[in-house]
C-alpha positions in Angstrom: 29.8 13.5 -15.3 32.9 10.8 -15.2 35.3 12.4 -18.2 36.5 10.3 -20.9 40.2 10.6 -21.2 41.9 11.3 -24.4 43.4 7.7 -25.0 39.6 6.1 -25.4 38.6 5.1 -28.5 35.7 5.5 -29.8 34.9 4.6 -33.0 32.6 2.3 -35.0 34.0 -1.0 -33.1 32.9 0.2 -29.7 29.3 0.2 -30.9 27.7 -3.1 -29.9 24.7 -5.0 -30.9 23.5 -7.7 -28.6 20.5 -10.1 -29.8 17.9 -10.4 -27.3 19.1 -13.3 -24.8 22.3 -11.9 -24.7 21.4 -8.3 -23.5 18.8 -10.4 -21.0 21.8 -12.4 -19.4 24.2 -8.9 -19.2 21.5 -6.9 -17.9 19.1 -9.2 -15.6 18.2 -6.8 -12.9 16.3 -4.4 -16.4 13.9 -7.8 -16.6 13.7 -9.7 -13.6 15.0 -6.9 -10.9 17.4 -8.2 -8.5 18.9 -11.7 -8.7 19.7 -12.9 -5.0 19.8 -16.6 -3.8 16.6 -16.9 -3.0 16.8 -15.3 0.7 14.4 -12.3 -0.3 10.9 -12.7 -1.3 11.6 -10.5 -4.1 14.9 -11.9 -5.7 14.8 -12.6 -9.5 13.7 -16.5 -8.6 10.6 -15.4 -7.7 10.1 -13.2 -10.3 10.3 -16.0 -12.8 8.2 -18.1 -11.4 5.7 -15.4 -11.3 6.4 -14.6 -14.9 5.0 -17.8 -16.7 2.4 -18.1 -14.4 1.0 -14.6 -14.6 0.7 -15.7 -18.7 -1.4 -19.0 -17.2 -3.9 -16.3 -14.6 -4.3 -14.6 -18.0 -6.0 -17.5 -19.7 -8.2 -17.9 -16.3 -9.0 -14.7 -16.5 -10.2 -14.5 -19.9 -12.2 -17.7 -19.1 -10.0 -20.0 -19.9 -9.1 -22.8 -17.6 -9.7 -23.4 -13.9 -6.4 -25.1 -12.1 -2.9 -24.4 -12.2 -0.4 -27.7 -11.5 2.6 -25.9 -10.2 5.5 -27.9 -8.8 9.0 -26.8 -7.5 11.7 -28.9 -6.4 15.6 -27.3 -5.1 16.5 -26.1 -8.8 13.3 -26.8 -11.1 10.1 -25.5 -11.7 7.3 -27.2 -13.7 3.8 -25.0 -14.9 1.1 -26.6 -16.1 -2.5 -24.8 -17.0 -5.6 -26.2 -18.7 -5.9 -23.1 -20.8 -6.2 -22.5 -24.7 -2.5 -23.5 -25.1 -0.2 -21.3 -27.3 -0.6 -21.6 -31.2 1.4 -24.6 -32.0 3.0 -22.7 -35.1 4.1 -20.1 -32.6 5.3 -22.0 -29.4 8.9 -21.2 -30.2 8.5 -17.4 -31.1 6.2 -16.5 -28.1 9.2 -17.9 -25.5 12.3 -16.5 -27.4 11.2 -13.4 -29.7 11.3 -10.3 -27.8 7.9 -8.1 -28.5 6.4 -11.5 -30.1 3.3 -12.8 -27.8 -0.2 -12.6 -27.5 -0.8 -9.8 -25.3 -0.6 -7.6 -28.3 -4.3 -7.8 -28.9 -6.0 -6.6 -26.8 -9.0 -8.4 -27.1 -7.8 -11.7 -26.8 -5.8 -10.1 -23.4 -8.2 -7.5 -21.9 -7.4 -6.5 -17.9 -4.2 -8.8 -18.4 -1.2 -8.7 -16.1 1.3 -8.3 -18.6 1.2 -6.8 -22.4 4.9 -6.3 -22.9 5.8 -9.6 -24.3 9.0 -9.9 -22.3 8.8 -11.9 -19.3 8.7 -15.9 -21.0 11.4 -14.6 -22.6 13.8 -13.8 -19.9 12.8 -16.9 -17.9 14.0 -18.7 -21.1 17.3 -16.9 -21.4 18.4 -17.2 -17.7 17.6 -20.7 -17.5 20.1 -23.6 -17.9 17.2 -25.6 -19.1 13.6 -24.5 -20.4 11.3 -26.7 -22.2 7.5 -25.3 -23.8 4.5 -28.0 -24.8 1.6 -26.8 -25.7 -1.5 -28.9 -26.0 -4.2 -27.5 -28.3 -7.1 -29.2 -30.4 -5.9 -32.7 -29.5 -2.4 -32.1 -30.8 0.9 -30.8 -29.2 4.1 -29.2 -29.9 7.7 -29.6 -28.1 10.7 -27.2 -28.0 13.7 -26.7 -25.3 16.0 -24.5 -25.0 19.6 -23.8 -23.0 20.3 -20.4 -22.1 17.8 -18.9 -24.8 19.1 -21.2 -27.2 16.9 -23.8 -28.8 18.5 -27.4 -28.3 15.4 -28.9 -29.3 12.0 -28.4 -31.6 10.2 -31.4 -32.5 7.4 -31.5 -35.3 3.7 -31.1 -34.0 2.5 -34.6 -33.1 -1.3 -36.1 -31.8 -2.0 -35.9 -28.2 -4.9 -36.8 -25.7 -4.0 -34.4 -23.0 -6.2 -31.5 -22.3 -5.6 -28.4 -23.7 -2.8 -25.8 -22.0 0.7 -25.2 -22.0 3.5 -26.9 -19.6 6.6 -24.7 -18.8 9.8 -26.9 -16.9 12.3 -24.1 -16.4 15.6 -24.4 -14.2 17.6 -21.2 -13.4 21.2 -20.8 -14.8 23.2 -21.2 -11.3 25.8 -19.2 -13.1 23.5 -16.4 -12.5 21.9 -17.5 -9.9 24.6 -18.3 -7.2 23.4 -20.9 -4.7 20.1 -20.4 -4.4 17.3 -22.2 -3.2 13.3 -21.7 -3.0 12.1 -21.1 0.3 8.2 -22.9 0.2 6.6 -20.1 2.2 7.7 -17.1 0.0 6.0 -19.4 -3.1 3.0 -20.0 -1.1 2.2 -16.4 -0.2 2.9 -15.9 -3.9 0.6 -18.2 -5.1 -2.5 -17.7 -1.9 -2.5 -14.1 -3.7 -3.6 -15.3 -6.9 -6.0 -17.9 -5.6 -7.6 -14.4 -3.6 -8.0 -12.0 -6.5 -9.3 -14.8 -9.0 -12.4 -15.9 -7.8 -13.2 -19.9 -9.0 -9.4 -20.8 -9.5 -7.5 -23.7 -8.0 -3.6 -23.7 -7.9 -2.2 -27.0 -7.0 1.3 -26.4 -5.5 3.5 -29.6 -4.6 0.3 -31.5 -3.3 -1.4 -28.7 -1.6 -5.1 -26.7 -2.7 -4.8 -23.0 -2.8 -8.5 -21.5 -3.2 -10.6 -18.7 -2.2 -13.9 -18.3 -2.3 -14.5 -14.8 -1.0 -11.3 -12.8 -2.5 -9.7 -9.7 0.0 -12.3 -10.1 2.3 -10.2 -14.3 3.1 -6.5 -12.6 2.2 -7.2 -9.9 5.3 -8.8 -12.9 7.5 -5.7 -14.8 6.6 -3.5 -12.1 7.6 -5.0 -11.0 10.8 -6.6 -12.4 14.4 -10.0 -12.1 14.6 -9.9 -11.4 18.1 -7.2 -8.6 18.2 -9.6 -6.2 15.3 -11.9 -3.5 16.3 -14.1 -4.5 14.0 -15.6 -7.0 11.2 -13.5 -6.7 8.1 -15.2 -4.5 5.4 -15.7 -6.3 2.2 -17.1 -3.9 -1.0 -17.0 -5.2 -4.4 -17.4 -3.0 -7.8 -17.2 -2.6 -11.3 -13.1 -3.7 -11.4 -12.5 -2.5 -8.2 -12.7 -4.8 -5.0 -11.8 -3.2 -1.0 -11.0 -5.0 2.0 -10.9 -2.8 5.3 -10.3 -3.6 9.2 -8.5 -1.5 11.7 -6.7 -4.1 14.9 -4.5 -3.1 17.5 -0.8 -3.0 16.0 1.1 -0.1 15.2 1.5 1.3 11.7 -0.3 0.9 8.5 -0.6 -2.3 6.4 -1.7 -2.2 2.8 -1.6 -5.1 -0.2 -2.8 -3.5 -3.3 -2.9 -5.6 -6.9 -3.4 -4.4 -10.2 -5.1 -7.3 -13.0 -4.1 -9.1 -10.2 -0.6 -8.2 -10.1 0.6 -7.8 -6.4 2.0 -4.3 -6.4 4.7 -4.7 -3.9 5.6 -0.9 -3.9 2.2 0.3 -4.7 1.6 3.2 -6.9 -0.9 5.5 -8.4 -3.8 2.9 -7.1 -2.9 2.4 -3.9 -2.3 6.6 -2.9 -5.2 7.0 -4.2 -6.8 4.4 -1.7 -5.4 5.8 0.7 -6.2 9.4 0.0 -10.0 8.1 -0.8 -10.3 6.2 2.9 -9.6 9.4 4.2 -11.8 12.3 3.0 -14.8 9.3 3.1 -13.7 8.7 6.8 -14.5 12.7 7.4 -17.0 13.5 5.4 -19.2 10.8 6.6 -18.2 11.3 10.5 -18.4 15.6 10.1 -15.0 16.1 11.8 -11.2 17.1 10.1 -9.3 14.1 11.8 -5.6 13.8 11.0 -4.7 12.1 8.4 -2.4 9.8 10.2 -5.1 8.5 12.8 -7.4 7.5 10.3 -5.2 5.3 9.0 -3.6 4.1 11.9 -3.8 0.0 12.6 -5.3 0.0 9.3 -5.0 -3.5 7.7 -6.8 -2.7 4.4 -6.1 -4.6 0.6 -7.3 -3.0 -2.4 -7.2 -4.5 -5.7 -8.3 -2.9 -9.1 -8.6 -4.1 -13.0 -7.7 -1.8 -16.0 -7.0 -2.0 -19.3 -3.1 -1.5 -20.6 -1.8 -0.6 -17.4 1.7 1.2 -17.2 4.4 0.0 -14.2 7.5 1.4 -13.5 9.6 -1.4 -14.0 9.1 -4.6 -16.0 9.2 -6.8 -12.9 5.4 -4.5 -12.5 5.7 -4.1 -8.2 4.3 -0.2 -8.6 1.3 1.4 -10.8 2.0 4.2 -12.6 -1.2 4.7 -14.7 -2.8 7.6 -14.1 -5.8 6.8 -16.1 -7.8 3.8 -15.1 -8.1 3.3 -19.3 -6.6 5.0 -22.5 -7.8 8.7 -22.3 -10.7 7.2 -19.3 -11.2 8.4 -15.9 -8.8 9.0 -13.6 -7.4 6.3 -11.0 -7.7 9.2 -8.3 -12.0 9.7 -9.5 -12.5 6.1 -10.0 -11.1 4.8 -6.2 -12.6 7.9 -4.5 -15.7 8.4 -6.1 -15.9 3.9 -5.5 -15.1 4.5 -1.5 -17.5 7.8 -1.5 -19.9 5.4 -2.3 -19.8 2.1 -1.1 -18.1 2.9 1.9 -20.2 5.8 3.0 -23.1 3.7 3.0 -21.4 0.6 4.4 -20.9 2.9 7.3 -24.2 4.4 7.9 -26.1 0.2 7.4 -23.6 -1.0 9.8 -23.6 1.4 13.1 -21.5 -0.5 15.5 -18.7 -0.8 12.7 -19.3 3.3 12.2 -19.0 3.5 16.7 -15.9 1.2 16.7 -14.2 3.0 13.9 -14.5 6.3 15.6 -13.3 4.9 18.8 -9.5 3.7 16.9 -9.6 6.8 15.3 -9.9 8.9 18.7 -7.7 6.2 20.6 -4.9 6.8 17.8 -5.4 10.9 17.9 -5.2 10.6 21.8 -2.1 8.5 21.4 -0.5 10.7 18.8 -0.9 13.9 21.5 0.6 11.9 24.4 3.6 11.5 22.8 4.6 14.4 20.9 6.3 16.0 23.8 8.4 13.0 24.2 8.8 12.4 20.6 10.3 16.4 20.4 12.5 15.7 23.1 13.6 12.1 21.8 14.5 13.3 18.8 16.8 16.4 19.9 18.8 13.7 22.5 19.5 11.9 19.2 20.8 14.5 17.5 22.7 15.7 20.6 24.3 11.5 20.9 25.6 12.1 17.5 24.3 8.8 16.3 26.3 8.7 13.5 29.1 8.3 15.9 28.4 6.5 18.4 25.9 3.8 17.7 26.1 4.1 13.7 29.1 3.2 11.4 27.2 4.2 8.1 28.0 3.4 4.9 28.8 5.6 2.2 25.6 6.1 0.0 24.5 8.1 3.0 20.7 6.9 2.1 19.3 10.6 4.1 18.4 11.7 1.0 17.5 8.5 -1.0 15.1 5.2 0.0 16.6 2.2 0.2 14.2 0.4 -2.8 15.4 4.2 -4.8 19.0 3.0 -4.2 18.6 -0.7 -5.4 18.1 -3.7 -2.7 22.3 -4.0 -1.9 22.0 -2.2 1.0 21.8 -3.6 4.7 22.2 -3.3 8.3 24.4 -5.0 10.6 22.7 -4.8 14.4 25.5 -6.5 16.7 26.1 -7.1 20.0 29.4 -6.7 22.0 32.4 -4.6 20.8 34.6 -7.7 19.1 31.6 -8.4 17.3 30.7 -4.9 16.1 34.6 -4.5 15.5 35.0 -7.5 13.1 31.8 -6.9 10.8 32.7 -3.3 10.9 36.8 -3.4 10.1 35.3 -6.4 7.3 32.4 -4.6 5.8 31.7 -3.5 2.4 31.5 0.4 3.6 29.8 1.3 0.5 26.6 -0.4 1.1 26.6 -2.3 4.7 26.4 -0.2 8.0 26.6 -1.6 11.5 24.7 -0.7 14.7 26.2 -1.8 18.0 23.8 -2.3 21.0 24.7 -1.9 24.3 23.6 -4.8 26.1 20.2 -6.9 26.0 17.3 -4.7 24.9 14.6 -3.7 26.9 12.3 -7.0 26.3 8.9 -4.6 24.9 6.3 -7.3 25.2 3.1 -5.5 25.8 4.1 -1.6 25.9 3.1 1.7 24.3 5.2 3.5 21.5 5.9 5.5 23.7 8.4 3.3 25.5 10.9 3.8 21.7 11.1 7.6 22.5 12.1 6.7 26.2 14.0 4.0 26.0 17.7 5.5 24.7 18.5 2.4 22.6 15.4 1.8 20.8 15.1 5.5 19.8 18.2 5.7 18.5 17.9 2.6 16.1 14.7 4.0 14.7 16.6 7.4 14.0 19.4 4.7 12.4 16.6 2.8 10.4 14.6 6.6 9.4 11.1 4.6 10.0 10.0 6.9 13.0 6.6 8.1 10.2 6.7 5.0 8.3 8.5 2.3 6.2 8.7 4.9 3.0 11.9 6.5 4.4 13.6 2.8 5.5 17.3 3.6 4.7 18.1 -0.1 4.2 16.6 -2.8 2.0 18.1 -5.5 4.3 18.1 -5.3 8.5 20.2 -7.9 9.8 20.4 -9.3 12.8 23.9 -10.8 14.0 24.3 -12.5 17.5 26.1 -15.1 19.0 24.4 -19.0 18.2 24.6 -19.2 21.8 21.5 -18.7 24.7 22.1 -14.6 25.5 22.6 -14.4 21.5 19.0 -15.8 20.8 17.8 -14.0 23.9 18.5 -10.5 21.5 17.3 -12.0 18.4 13.9 -12.3 20.4 13.8 -9.5 22.1 14.8 -7.2 19.0 12.1 -9.0 16.8 9.6 -8.3 19.4 10.7 -5.0 19.2 10.4 -4.6 15.4 7.1 -7.0 15.3 5.4 -4.6 18.7 6.3 -1.3 16.8 7.1 -1.7 13.2 5.5 -5.3 11.7 5.9 -3.9 8.2 9.6 -4.3 8.5 8.9 -8.0 9.4 5.8 -8.7 7.2 7.6 -6.9 3.9 10.8 -9.2 4.5 13.7 -6.6 5.5 14.3 -8.5 8.9 17.2 -11.5 8.6 18.8 -13.8 11.0 23.1 -13.7 9.9 24.3 -17.5 9.4 28.1 -17.5 10.7 30.1 -20.9 10.5 30.0 -23.1 13.0 33.4 -24.6 12.0 36.5 -23.8 9.9 38.2 -27.6 8.5 42.0 -26.7 6.4 44.8 -28.0 5.9 48.0 -26.3 4.4 46.6 -25.7 0.5 42.9 -25.1 1.3 40.3 -23.8 4.5 36.8 -24.5 4.2 33.6 -22.9 6.6 30.9 -25.1 7.4 27.9 -24.4 8.7 26.4 -27.9 10.3 27.8 -31.1 11.1 27.0 -32.1 7.7 28.9 -29.8 6.2 31.6 -30.2 8.4 31.7 -34.2 7.2 31.7 -33.3 3.7 34.6 -30.5 4.6 36.6 -33.5 6.2 36.5 -36.1 3.1 37.1 -33.2 0.5 40.7 -32.4 2.9 41.3 -35.3 3.5 43.2 -37.6 6.9 43.8 -35.0 9.5 43.0 -31.6 8.6 42.4 -28.6 11.3 39.3 -28.2 12.4 38.3 -25.3 14.6 35.0 -24.7 16.4 33.6 -20.6 16.6 32.0 -20.1 20.0 30.9 -16.7 19.1 31.2 -13.7 16.6 34.0 -12.3 18.2 36.1 -14.8 17.9 36.2 -14.6 14.1 38.8 -12.4 12.9 38.1 -9.6 10.4 39.9 -11.0 7.4 37.7 -14.0 7.9 34.5 -12.3 9.0 34.6 -10.5 5.1 33.8 -14.0 3.4 30.7 -14.3 5.5 29.3 -11.0 4.9 30.3 -10.9 1.3 28.7 -12.2 -1.8 28.1 -15.6 -0.2 26.5 -14.0 2.8 23.6 -16.7 4.4 20.9 -14.8 5.3 17.4 -16.8 7.2 14.9 -14.8 6.7 12.4 -13.8 8.8 9.0 -15.1 7.6 5.3 -14.7 9.3 3.5 -17.5 7.4 -0.1 -17.0 6.3 -2.0 -18.3 9.2 0.7 -16.8 11.8 -0.1 -13.0 13.3 2.0 -10.4 15.0 0.1 -10.9 18.3 0.3 -14.6 18.0 3.7 -14.5 17.8 4.7 -11.8 20.2 2.6 -13.8 22.8 4.7 -17.1 22.3 7.8 -15.6 22.3 7.5 -12.8 25.0 4.6 -14.0 27.1 4.0 -16.0 30.3 4.8 -19.2 29.0 8.5 -19.7 30.0 8.8 -23.5 29.6 7.5 -23.3 25.6 9.7 -20.4 24.9 13.1 -22.3 26.7 12.0 -25.0 24.5 11.8 -22.9 21.6 15.5 -21.5 22.0 16.9 -24.9 22.8 15.2 -26.1 20.0 16.1 -23.2 17.5 20.2 -23.0 19.3 22.0 -24.6 16.2 25.7 -24.3 17.8 24.1 -25.9 20.8 22.6 -28.7 19.0 25.3 -29.3 16.7 27.9 -29.4 20.0 25.6 -31.9 21.7 25.8 -33.8 18.6 28.9 -33.9 18.5 30.1 -35.0 21.8 27.2 -37.6 21.8 29.1 -39.0 19.1 32.5 -38.6 20.6 30.7 -40.4 23.7 29.4 -43.3 21.0 33.0 -43.9 19.7 34.4 -43.9 23.0 
């Protein structure tokens, strides 16, 4: 408890009352999670998009509107649905009065995504510009806002447009610093909507998103059919849909949804689903398999619909409800009973699938037992190696006892190579939230190797322990894992070797958006009054215009050349990170085969094409030659 000094005054004047928009702007994290700049898939700008689309999805679920139009520009979002449209007399109230909305009428919006009437208001309050227009029964109403304040409230007019709602907003750049939308994050978000809403078409920047087979399509698009042990099992019942298969990858991969909401942190429904799979399979084969052997290499998805779900936060990423409906059956019983009947029946009707599943489980069991001894020795070696002194400069929050998601989204680990780079980052980091792991030389190319190598290779074993991911991502100690290598051939090779390690043994780290590349400046442009760091040739040219004639230009050839004092500016609040994103139609096996397989010429071309530093130097030198 923090002590309050006797000189502190605590009077009636200490009690503050904020109106709705002031509270949202003062505490945005309560409403949209973390802010961020758009480099992470759960940054606030994507939550804002989701909050608006959720309302359009709820209209579709209630049988109104089969199409949603979405356009996203650099800093502006336009969303138009063709539902019933907001009642014209309540347009302003619905986007600017907390606890006002149609979701409180459970007959009008049964099993909807949101029930507390906050989302749209939060988007309004956090936007530089916000416009709402409702089209309803040949009439329309428009209102415009700035940071939640009404700036235009037009009268109702006649219209020939179809019923529905149009929302346009621009996130406030005073709150979301240097933000940008990454299309792949939006595409993943929209595909999830399409998978979960049969008959819905979303048009996003001219591309159509539509699914005929729900979760079957989701798994088909997230896996490589040639790498599956048996065809995807697809099961549907009242208010529940399930799809599952097993592959050859390491780890477990799940996609869970409630009322069309992607619950990235799972919750009671996902825990019940995992339990139900284990119990059903044990009963079917009549064997008490270890739960980890049953779930090893699984790829599965579960979606349920329920009345008035209770989420653990406004961003709705984790379900907290115990019952499927108020005073109803528990979610655990509901999902377990469904799997006990539907999955058991499926396995009886498809003996080839049952046989292939059994082979996958016994293989996992064999592999687990095979590395048991080596695993014990590796854990003992890790303790003796004094990891936290020799390899890892940890951050002070010491996430040993807390998951990264419990602590928040600021914790990060820099993986560096070389004493000078490690030293610079270690001296300039935020010791509360930023940790540094130092590599010794190039990591082993582990493409095609088994997980046994993780325990046999000291570097991999210590990195695994630093991240605390030996038994899965539940104990992950850092929200962001940042690869910080030089922008040259060796640095790119180290990146590929590390990505191979993560993709081969811990693919969920990539799929769940935890892996990033640190961007560092290529040039420093300065005069006596000002210094500008530039990340590209264009930024350098712009800086030279700003600073005038004959500024001093320094080209950074490696991280070790950047002093600790300067490094602080690159890994602080203005840090630039490039997320590693798996696109919808790209599988882990395809990536690994391309990066680290036998296609050496293709890989060399990829490295050269993606060396920003080398490419810029070539362009610059060619430019000098032309001028000469």
